[in-house]
Backbone as XML, in Angstrom:
<?xml version="1.0"?>
<chain id="A" units="angstrom">
  <residue number="1" name="UNK">
    <atom name="N" x="114.802" y="103.881" z="104.326"/>
    <atom name="CA" x="113.574" y="103.201" z="104.670"/>
    <atom name="C" x="112.377" y="104.124" z="104.476"/>
  </residue>
  <residue number="2" name="UNK">
    <atom name="N" x="112.463" y="105.353" z="104.963"/>
    <atom name="CA" x="111.323" y="106.273" z="104.893"/>
    <atom name="C" x="110.918" y="106.539" z="103.445"/>
  </residue>
  <residue number="3" name="UNK">
    <atom name="N" x="111.897" y="106.693" z="102.573"/>
    <atom name="CA" x="111.586" y="106.987" z="101.172"/>
    <atom name="C" x="110.876" y="105.813" z="100.514"/>
  </residue>
  <residue number="4" name="UNK">
    <atom name="N" x="111.435" y="104.625" z="100.651"/>
    <atom name="CA" x="110.845" y="103.452" z="99.998"/>
    <atom name="C" x="109.476" y="103.111" z="100.581"/>
  </residue>
  <residue number="5" name="UNK">
    <atom name="N" x="109.356" y="103.162" z="101.880"/>
    <atom name="CA" x="108.078" y="102.856" z="102.520"/>
    <atom name="C" x="107.047" y="103.937" z="102.201"/>
  </residue>
  <residue number="6" name="UNK">
    <atom name="N" x="107.461" y="105.180" z="102.238"/>
    <atom name="CA" x="106.556" y="106.272" z="101.900"/>
    <atom name="C" x="106.015" y="106.148" z="100.488"/>
  </residue>
  <residue number="7" name="UNK">
    <atom name="N" x="106.895" y="105.837" z="99.548"/>
    <atom name="CA" x="106.463" y="105.660" z="98.162"/>
    <atom name="C" x="105.494" y="104.487" z="98.039"/>
  </residue>
  <residue number="8" name="UNK">
    <atom name="N" x="105.800" y="103.382" z="98.694"/>
    <atom name="CA" x="104.927" y="102.206" z="98.613"/>
    <atom name="C" x="103.549" y="102.509" z="99.212"/>
  </residue>
  <residue number="9" name="UNK">
    <atom name="N" x="103.515" y="103.197" z="100.337"/>
    <atom name="CA" x="102.240" y="103.538" z="100.956"/>
    <atom name="C" x="101.442" y="104.509" z="100.092"/>
  </residue>
  <residue number="10" name="UNK">
    <atom name="N" x="102.115" y="105.484" z="99.514"/>
    <atom name="CA" x="101.438" y="106.443" z="98.632"/>
    <atom name="C" x="100.901" y="105.738" z="97.387"/>
  </residue>
  <residue number="11" name="UNK">
    <atom name="N" x="101.689" y="104.830" z="96.817"/>
    <atom name="CA" x="101.250" y="104.090" z="95.633"/>
    <atom name="C" x="100.071" y="103.165" z="95.951"/>
  </residue>
  <residue number="12" name="UNK">
    <atom name="N" x="99.961" y="102.763" z="97.223"/>
    <atom name="CA" x="98.839" y="101.919" z="97.651"/>
    <atom name="C" x="97.586" y="102.752" z="97.936"/>
  </residue>
  <residue number="13" name="UNK">
    <atom name="N" x="97.703" y="104.069" z="97.782"/>
    <atom name="CA" x="96.546" y="104.933" z="97.939"/>
    <atom name="C" x="96.424" y="105.638" z="99.275"/>
  </residue>
  <residue number="14" name="UNK">
    <atom name="N" x="97.415" y="105.460" z="100.146"/>
    <atom name="CA" x="97.361" y="106.139" z="101.445"/>
    <atom name="C" x="97.838" y="107.579" z="101.298"/>
  </residue>
  <residue number="15" name="UNK">
    <atom name="N" x="97.252" y="108.458" z="102.068"/>
    <atom name="CA" x="97.636" y="109.856" z="102.058"/>
    <atom name="C" x="98.746" y="110.079" z="103.082"/>
  </residue>
  <residue number="16" name="UNK">
    <atom name="N" x="99.910" y="110.471" z="102.617"/>
    <atom name="CA" x="101.013" y="110.821" z="103.513"/>
    <atom name="C" x="100.875" y="112.315" z="103.762"/>
  </residue>
  <residue number="17" name="UNK">
    <atom name="N" x="100.440" y="112.686" z="104.952"/>
    <atom name="CA" x="100.129" y="114.083" z="105.236"/>
    <atom name="C" x="101.374" y="114.910" z="105.513"/>
  </residue>
  <residue number="18" name="UNK">
    <atom name="N" x="102.282" y="114.387" z="106.332"/>
    <atom name="CA" x="103.448" y="115.167" z="106.744"/>
    <atom name="C" x="104.689" y="114.309" z="106.829"/>
  </residue>
  <residue number="19" name="UNK">
    <atom name="N" x="105.818" y="114.974" z="106.683"/>
    <atom name="CA" x="107.124" y="114.331" z="106.800"/>
    <atom name="C" x="107.961" y="115.203" z="107.728"/>
  </residue>
  <residue number="20" name="UNK">
    <atom name="N" x="108.682" y="114.560" z="108.638"/>
    <atom name="CA" x="109.631" y="115.289" z="109.482"/>
    <atom name="C" x="110.962" y="114.566" z="109.468"/>
  </residue>
  <residue number="21" name="UNK">
    <atom name="N" x="112.020" y="115.327" z="109.436"/>
    <atom name="CA" x="113.374" y="114.822" z="109.599"/>
    <atom name="C" x="114.178" y="115.910" z="110.283"/>
  </residue>
  <residue number="22" name="UNK">
    <atom name="N" x="115.137" y="115.530" z="111.123"/>
    <atom name="CA" x="116.008" y="116.543" z="111.713"/>
    <atom name="C" x="116.828" y="117.260" z="110.631"/>
  </residue>
  <residue number="23" name="UNK">
    <atom name="N" x="116.964" y="116.626" z="109.491"/>
    <atom name="CA" x="117.671" y="117.225" z="108.357"/>
    <atom name="C" x="116.630" y="117.880" z="107.447"/>
  </residue>
  <residue number="24" name="UNK">
    <atom name="N" x="116.509" y="119.209" z="107.473"/>
    <atom name="CA" x="115.478" y="119.896" z="106.697"/>
    <atom name="C" x="115.541" y="119.624" z="105.195"/>
  </residue>
  <residue number="25" name="UNK">
    <atom name="N" x="116.726" y="119.410" z="104.668"/>
    <atom name="CA" x="116.863" y="119.124" z="103.240"/>
    <atom name="C" x="116.239" y="117.778" z="102.901"/>
  </residue>
  <residue number="26" name="UNK">
    <atom name="N" x="116.511" y="116.773" z="103.730"/>
    <atom name="CA" x="115.927" y="115.447" z="103.497"/>
    <atom name="C" x="114.415" y="115.474" z="103.672"/>
  </residue>
  <residue number="27" name="UNK">
    <atom name="N" x="113.945" y="116.211" z="104.679"/>
    <atom name="CA" x="112.503" y="116.317" z="104.903"/>
    <atom name="C" x="111.825" y="116.981" z="103.705"/>
  </residue>
  <residue number="28" name="UNK">
    <atom name="N" x="112.408" y="118.049" z="103.196"/>
    <atom name="CA" x="111.817" y="118.757" z="102.053"/>
    <atom name="C" x="111.792" y="117.867" z="100.819"/>
  </residue>
  <residue number="29" name="UNK">
    <atom name="N" x="112.860" y="117.128" z="100.600"/>
    <atom name="CA" x="112.947" y="116.246" z="99.439"/>
    <atom name="C" x="111.890" y="115.146" z="99.503"/>
  </residue>
  <residue number="30" name="UNK">
    <atom name="N" x="111.769" y="114.503" z="100.662"/>
    <atom name="CA" x="110.795" y="113.421" z="100.806"/>
    <atom name="C" x="109.369" y="113.966" z="100.759"/>
  </residue>
  <residue number="31" name="UNK">
    <atom name="N" x="109.137" y="115.098" z="101.395"/>
    <atom name="CA" x="107.796" y="115.699" z="101.367"/>
    <atom name="C" x="107.389" y="116.023" z="99.929"/>
  </residue>
  <residue number="32" name="UNK">
    <atom name="N" x="108.304" y="116.549" z="99.155"/>
    <atom name="CA" x="108.009" y="116.861" z="97.755"/>
    <atom name="C" x="107.693" y="115.582" z="96.976"/>
  </residue>
  <residue number="33" name="UNK">
    <atom name="N" x="108.503" y="114.554" z="97.177"/>
    <atom name="CA" x="108.302" y="113.281" z="96.498"/>
    <atom name="C" x="106.927" y="112.681" z="96.813"/>
  </residue>
  <residue number="34" name="UNK">
    <atom name="N" x="106.479" y="112.849" z="98.055"/>
    <atom name="CA" x="105.225" y="112.248" z="98.508"/>
    <atom name="C" x="104.044" y="113.219" z="98.466"/>
  </residue>
  <residue number="35" name="UNK">
    <atom name="N" x="104.268" y="114.409" z="97.937"/>
    <atom name="CA" x="103.228" y="115.455" z="97.913"/>
    <atom name="C" x="102.677" y="115.692" z="99.309"/>
  </residue>
  <residue number="36" name="UNK">
    <atom name="N" x="103.568" y="115.784" z="100.266"/>
    <atom name="CA" x="103.201" y="115.958" z="101.669"/>
    <atom name="C" x="103.717" y="117.299" z="102.179"/>
  </residue>
  <residue number="37" name="UNK">
    <atom name="N" x="103.262" y="117.661" z="103.343"/>
    <atom name="CA" x="103.726" y="118.868" z="104.016"/>
    <atom name="C" x="104.999" y="118.510" z="104.774"/>
  </residue>
  <residue number="38" name="UNK">
    <atom name="N" x="105.961" y="119.427" z="104.809"/>
    <atom name="CA" x="107.177" y="119.237" z="105.606"/>
    <atom name="C" x="106.953" y="119.891" z="106.961"/>
  </residue>
  <residue number="39" name="UNK">
    <atom name="N" x="106.945" y="119.093" z="108.020"/>
    <atom name="CA" x="106.813" y="119.628" z="109.371"/>
    <atom name="C" x="108.151" y="120.205" z="109.800"/>
  </residue>
  <residue number="40" name="UNK">
    <atom name="N" x="108.129" y="121.379" z="110.388"/>
    <atom name="CA" x="109.365" y="122.022" z="110.829"/>
    <atom name="C" x="109.937" y="121.424" z="112.097"/>
  </residue>
  <residue number="41" name="UNK">
    <atom name="N" x="109.087" y="120.784" z="112.886"/>
    <atom name="CA" x="109.524" y="120.153" z="114.129"/>
    <atom name="C" x="108.500" y="119.098" z="114.521"/>
  </residue>
  <residue number="42" name="UNK">
    <atom name="N" x="108.881" y="118.226" z="115.420"/>
    <atom name="CA" x="107.935" y="117.214" z="115.893"/>
    <atom name="C" x="106.767" y="117.873" z="116.617"/>
  </residue>
  <residue number="43" name="UNK">
    <atom name="N" x="107.039" y="118.910" z="117.376"/>
    <atom name="CA" x="105.968" y="119.566" z="118.126"/>
    <atom name="C" x="104.995" y="120.316" z="117.214"/>
  </residue>
  <residue number="44" name="UNK">
    <atom name="N" x="105.421" y="120.640" z="115.987"/>
    <atom name="CA" x="104.559" y="121.374" z="115.051"/>
    <atom name="C" x="103.730" y="120.453" z="114.164"/>
  </residue>
  <residue number="45" name="UNK">
    <atom name="N" x="103.895" y="119.143" z="114.326"/>
    <atom name="CA" x="103.175" y="118.198" z="113.478"/>
    <atom name="C" x="101.690" y="118.185" z="113.786"/>
  </residue>
  <residue number="46" name="UNK">
    <atom name="N" x="100.904" y="117.817" z="112.774"/>
    <atom name="CA" x="99.474" y="117.607" z="112.964"/>
    <atom name="C" x="99.302" y="116.429" z="113.911"/>
  </residue>
  <residue number="47" name="UNK">
    <atom name="N" x="98.640" y="116.619" z="115.010"/>
    <atom name="CA" x="98.505" y="115.580" z="116.030"/>
    <atom name="C" x="97.308" y="114.666" z="115.806"/>
  </residue>
  <residue number="48" name="UNK">
    <atom name="N" x="96.559" y="114.883" z="114.716"/>
    <atom name="CA" x="95.326" y="114.141" z="114.497"/>
    <atom name="C" x="95.416" y="113.105" z="113.383"/>
  </residue>
  <residue number="49" name="UNK">
    <atom name="N" x="96.583" y="112.725" z="112.972"/>
    <atom name="CA" x="96.726" y="111.702" z="111.932"/>
    <atom name="C" x="96.354" y="110.331" z="112.498"/>
  </residue>
  <residue number="50" name="UNK">
    <atom name="N" x="96.064" y="109.393" z="111.606"/>
    <atom name="CA" x="95.734" y="108.030" z="112.024"/>
    <atom name="C" x="96.969" y="107.237" z="112.435"/>
  </residue>
  <residue number="51" name="UNK">
    <atom name="N" x="98.093" y="107.523" z="111.781"/>
    <atom name="CA" x="99.317" y="106.759" z="112.011"/>
    <atom name="C" x="100.529" y="107.675" z="111.984"/>
  </residue>
  <residue number="52" name="UNK">
    <atom name="N" x="101.414" y="107.482" z="112.940"/>
    <atom name="CA" x="102.701" y="108.171" z="112.990"/>
    <atom name="C" x="103.759" y="107.085" z="112.897"/>
  </residue>
  <residue number="53" name="UNK">
    <atom name="N" x="104.449" y="107.046" z="111.784"/>
    <atom name="CA" x="105.409" y="105.977" z="111.527"/>
    <atom name="C" x="106.821" y="106.516" z="111.665"/>
  </residue>
  <residue number="54" name="UNK">
    <atom name="N" x="107.572" y="105.929" z="112.593"/>
    <atom name="CA" x="108.952" y="106.340" z="112.834"/>
    <atom name="C" x="109.870" y="105.464" z="112.000"/>
  </residue>
  <residue number="55" name="UNK">
    <atom name="N" x="110.381" y="106.011" z="110.920"/>
    <atom name="CA" x="111.311" y="105.281" z="110.051"/>
    <atom name="C" x="112.698" y="105.884" z="110.270"/>
  </residue>
  <residue number="56" name="UNK">
    <atom name="N" x="113.238" y="105.593" z="111.447"/>
    <atom name="CA" x="114.527" y="106.155" z="111.867"/>
    <atom name="C" x="115.462" y="105.025" z="112.285"/>
  </residue>
  <residue number="57" name="UNK">
    <atom name="N" x="116.716" y="105.364" z="112.476"/>
    <atom name="CA" x="117.703" y="104.405" z="112.958"/>
    <atom name="C" x="117.270" y="103.843" z="114.311"/>
  </residue>
  <residue number="58" name="UNK">
    <atom name="N" x="117.456" y="102.549" z="114.488"/>
    <atom name="CA" x="117.029" y="101.877" z="115.721"/>
    <atom name="C" x="117.490" y="102.599" z="116.982"/>
  </residue>
  <residue number="59" name="UNK">
    <atom name="N" x="118.702" y="103.113" z="116.973"/>
    <atom name="CA" x="119.272" y="103.715" z="118.184"/>
    <atom name="C" x="118.571" y="104.992" z="118.621"/>
  </residue>
  <residue number="60" name="UNK">
    <atom name="N" x="117.763" y="105.613" z="117.765"/>
    <atom name="CA" x="117.092" y="106.861" z="118.149"/>
    <atom name="C" x="115.571" y="106.730" z="118.262"/>
  </residue>
  <residue number="61" name="UNK">
    <atom name="N" x="115.049" y="105.529" z="118.086"/>
    <atom name="CA" x="113.594" y="105.349" z="118.156"/>
    <atom name="C" x="113.034" y="105.839" z="119.487"/>
  </residue>
  <residue number="62" name="UNK">
    <atom name="N" x="113.623" y="105.435" z="120.585"/>
    <atom name="CA" x="113.136" y="105.848" z="121.901"/>
    <atom name="C" x="113.162" y="107.348" z="122.088"/>
  </residue>
  <residue number="63" name="UNK">
    <atom name="N" x="114.235" y="107.983" z="121.653"/>
    <atom name="CA" x="114.367" y="109.440" z="121.800"/>
    <atom name="C" x="113.320" y="110.165" z="120.961"/>
  </residue>
  <residue number="64" name="UNK">
    <atom name="N" x="113.153" y="109.729" z="119.708"/>
    <atom name="CA" x="112.179" y="110.371" z="118.828"/>
    <atom name="C" x="110.761" y="110.155" z="119.367"/>
  </residue>
  <residue number="65" name="UNK">
    <atom name="N" x="110.463" y="108.956" z="119.810"/>
    <atom name="CA" x="109.134" y="108.675" z="120.358"/>
    <atom name="C" x="108.859" y="109.548" z="121.582"/>
  </residue>
  <residue number="66" name="UNK">
    <atom name="N" x="109.858" y="109.748" z="122.415"/>
    <atom name="CA" x="109.691" y="110.576" z="123.610"/>
    <atom name="C" x="109.473" y="112.046" z="123.251"/>
  </residue>
  <residue number="67" name="UNK">
    <atom name="N" x="109.991" y="112.476" z="122.112"/>
    <atom name="CA" x="109.846" y="113.866" z="121.682"/>
    <atom name="C" x="108.514" y="114.139" z="120.983"/>
  </residue>
  <residue number="68" name="UNK">
    <atom name="N" x="107.794" y="113.082" z="120.609"/>
    <atom name="CA" x="106.498" y="113.286" z="119.961"/>
    <atom name="C" x="105.524" y="113.926" z="120.944"/>
  </residue>
  <residue number="69" name="UNK">
    <atom name="N" x="104.727" y="114.869" z="120.464"/>
    <atom name="CA" x="103.681" y="115.399" z="121.337"/>
    <atom name="C" x="102.593" y="114.342" z="121.509"/>
  </residue>
  <residue number="70" name="UNK">
    <atom name="N" x="101.651" y="114.581" z="122.396"/>
    <atom name="CA" x="100.511" y="113.667" z="122.525"/>
    <atom name="C" x="99.751" y="113.674" z="121.205"/>
  </residue>
  <residue number="71" name="UNK">
    <atom name="N" x="99.617" y="112.504" z="120.608"/>
    <atom name="CA" x="98.961" y="112.391" z="119.307"/>
    <atom name="C" x="97.730" y="111.509" z="119.426"/>
  </residue>
  <residue number="72" name="UNK">
    <atom name="N" x="96.824" y="111.652" z="118.460"/>
    <atom name="CA" x="95.575" y="110.893" z="118.487"/>
    <atom name="C" x="95.692" y="109.524" z="117.834"/>
  </residue>
  <residue number="73" name="UNK">
    <atom name="N" x="96.667" y="109.332" z="116.962"/>
    <atom name="CA" x="96.768" y="108.101" z="116.193"/>
    <atom name="C" x="97.725" y="107.084" z="116.779"/>
  </residue>
  <residue number="74" name="UNK">
    <atom name="N" x="97.949" y="106.054" z="116.022"/>
    <atom name="CA" x="98.864" y="104.976" z="116.386"/>
    <atom name="C" x="100.291" y="105.433" z="116.099"/>
  </residue>
  <residue number="75" name="UNK">
    <atom name="N" x="101.205" y="105.122" z="116.999"/>
    <atom name="CA" x="102.630" y="105.388" z="116.794"/>
    <atom name="C" x="103.307" y="104.033" z="116.627"/>
  </residue>
  <residue number="76" name="UNK">
    <atom name="N" x="104.029" y="103.871" z="115.525"/>
    <atom name="CA" x="104.728" y="102.612" z="115.248"/>
    <atom name="C" x="106.108" y="102.932" z="114.684"/>
  </residue>
  <residue number="77" name="UNK">
    <atom name="N" x="106.985" y="101.937" z="114.702"/>
    <atom name="CA" x="108.314" y="102.110" z="114.101"/>
    <atom name="C" x="108.588" y="100.961" z="113.148"/>
  </residue>
  <residue number="78" name="UNK">
    <atom name="N" x="109.662" y="101.104" z="112.388"/>
    <atom name="CA" x="109.964" y="100.127" z="111.341"/>
    <atom name="C" x="111.061" y="99.145" z="111.717"/>
  </residue>
  <residue number="79" name="UNK">
    <atom name="N" x="111.512" y="99.166" z="112.944"/>
    <atom name="CA" x="112.606" y="98.294" z="113.370"/>
    <atom name="C" x="112.117" y="96.876" z="113.646"/>
  </residue>
  <residue number="80" name="UNK">
    <atom name="N" x="112.894" y="95.909" z="113.235"/>
    <atom name="CA" x="112.596" y="94.530" z="113.545"/>
    <atom name="C" x="113.249" y="94.082" z="114.840"/>
  </residue>
  <residue number="81" name="UNK">
    <atom name="N" x="114.155" y="94.913" z="115.379"/>
    <atom name="CA" x="114.906" y="94.552" z="116.579"/>
    <atom name="C" x="114.490" y="95.306" z="117.839"/>
  </residue>
  <residue number="82" name="UNK">
    <atom name="N" x="113.676" y="96.322" z="117.681"/>
    <atom name="CA" x="113.303" y="97.173" z="118.812"/>
    <atom name="C" x="111.875" y="96.841" z="119.240"/>
  </residue>
  <residue number="83" name="UNK">
    <atom name="N" x="111.648" y="96.607" z="120.542"/>
    <atom name="CA" x="110.297" y="96.283" z="120.996"/>
    <atom name="C" x="109.306" y="97.405" z="120.668"/>
  </residue>
  <residue number="84" name="UNK">
    <atom name="N" x="108.054" y="97.050" z="120.412"/>
    <atom name="CA" x="107.023" y="98.041" z="120.109"/>
    <atom name="C" x="106.786" y="98.987" z="121.265"/>
  </residue>
  <residue number="85" name="UNK">
    <atom name="N" x="107.016" y="98.548" z="122.479"/>
    <atom name="CA" x="106.799" y="99.388" z="123.649"/>
    <atom name="C" x="107.681" y="100.610" z="123.725"/>
  </residue>
  <residue number="86" name="UNK">
    <atom name="N" x="108.771" y="100.596" z="122.980"/>
    <atom name="CA" x="109.674" y="101.749" z="122.979"/>
    <atom name="C" x="108.936" y="102.921" z="122.412"/>
  </residue>
</chain>
């Protein structure tokens, strides 16, 4: 999901600033594809982006959202089955 959505957003002219994944190899690959920075951890991410999009497995959305530092932008996920409040 992250790869396809990231490519579509980049092709639409949006700037993808950073990519994070618990798997450093996947993060580096996607960051390179999107000409983005690879964040080493969630806490090291730029907190001033407009949008933080969680394109992760439904079962970990809550955990990942809880691990995000206080950010200035909108936090959203790509799940159709998980409430936005998570």
